[in-house]
C-alpha positions in Angstrom: 5.8 8.7 -16.9 3.6 6.9 -14.3 2.0 9.2 -11.7 2.8 9.0 -8.1 -0.4 7.1 -7.5 0.4 4.7 -10.2 3.8 3.9 -8.6 1.9 3.3 -5.2 -0.6 1.2 -6.9 2.2 -1.0 -8.6 4.0 -1.1 -5.2 1.1 -2.5 -3.2 0.5 -5.0 -6.1 4.0 -6.2 -6.5 5.5 -5.9 -2.9 2.7 -5.6 -0.3 0.2 -8.0 -1.9 -1.1 -9.8 1.2 -3.6 -12.0 -0.7 -0.9 -13.2 -3.2 -2.5 -11.9 -6.5 0.4 -10.4 -8.0 0.9 -11.8 -11.4 -2.7 -13.0 -11.6 -4.3 -11.8 -14.9 -7.4 -9.3 -13.9 -5.8 -8.5 -10.5 -4.2 -5.4 -11.4 -6.8 -3.3 -9.6 -7.3 -5.6 -6.6 -5.5 -2.9 -4.2 -6.6 0.5 -5.9 -8.9 1.5 -3.0 -6.1 1.0 -0.5 -3.4 3.0 -2.8 -5.9 5.6 -3.2 -6.2 6.1 0.6 -2.6 5.8 1.1 -2.1 8.5 -1.6 -4.7 10.6 0.2 -2.9 9.9 3.7 0.3 11.4 2.2 -1.3 14.5 0.9 -2.6 14.9 4.3 1.1 14.6 5.5 0.8 11.2 7.1 4.2 9.6 8.4 5.4 6.1 7.9 4.1 5.0 11.1 0.4 6.1 10.3 0.7 4.5 7.0 2.2 1.4 8.2 -0.7 1.2 10.7 -3.5 1.8 8.0 -1.7 -1.0 5.8 -1.9 -3.6 9.0 -5.4 -2.7 9.8 -6.3 -3.4 6.1 -4.8 -6.8 6.4 -6.0 -7.7 9.9 -9.4 -6.1 9.9 -10.6 -6.1 6.4 -9.0 -9.2 5.0 -9.0 -11.0 8.3 -5.3 -12.2 7.7 -2.3 -12.2 10.0 -0.5 -8.9 10.1 2.9 -8.4 8.9 3.8 -5.2 10.5 7.5 -5.2 9.3 6.3 -5.7 5.7 3.7 -2.8 6.2 6.5 -0.4 7.8 8.8 -1.2 4.8 6.1 -0.6 2.2 4.9 2.8 4.2 8.7 4.0 3.8 8.6 3.3 0.2 5.5 5.0 -0.4 6.7 8.0 1.4 9.9 8.2 -0.7 7.7 8.0 -3.7 5.5 10.8 -2.6 8.5 13.0 -1.8 10.2 12.3 -5.1 
């Protein structure tokens, strides 16, 4: 059974994927650092809003892309469900 961190990694790659690398060979670890940060945030009791804000910040500040807050909020809700399961 995959760990919660592995499930978060897979979710970020398959559904968050702001740079569109899902399905590209060799891109499986592209978002690992963000998945690990989200995982740590969850362990520290982060809520959906703070996780979504972190993801939006990654997209806009680190990747210099247009933010997608609605996508980030949906993904944040999903990672919180993973953490609670």
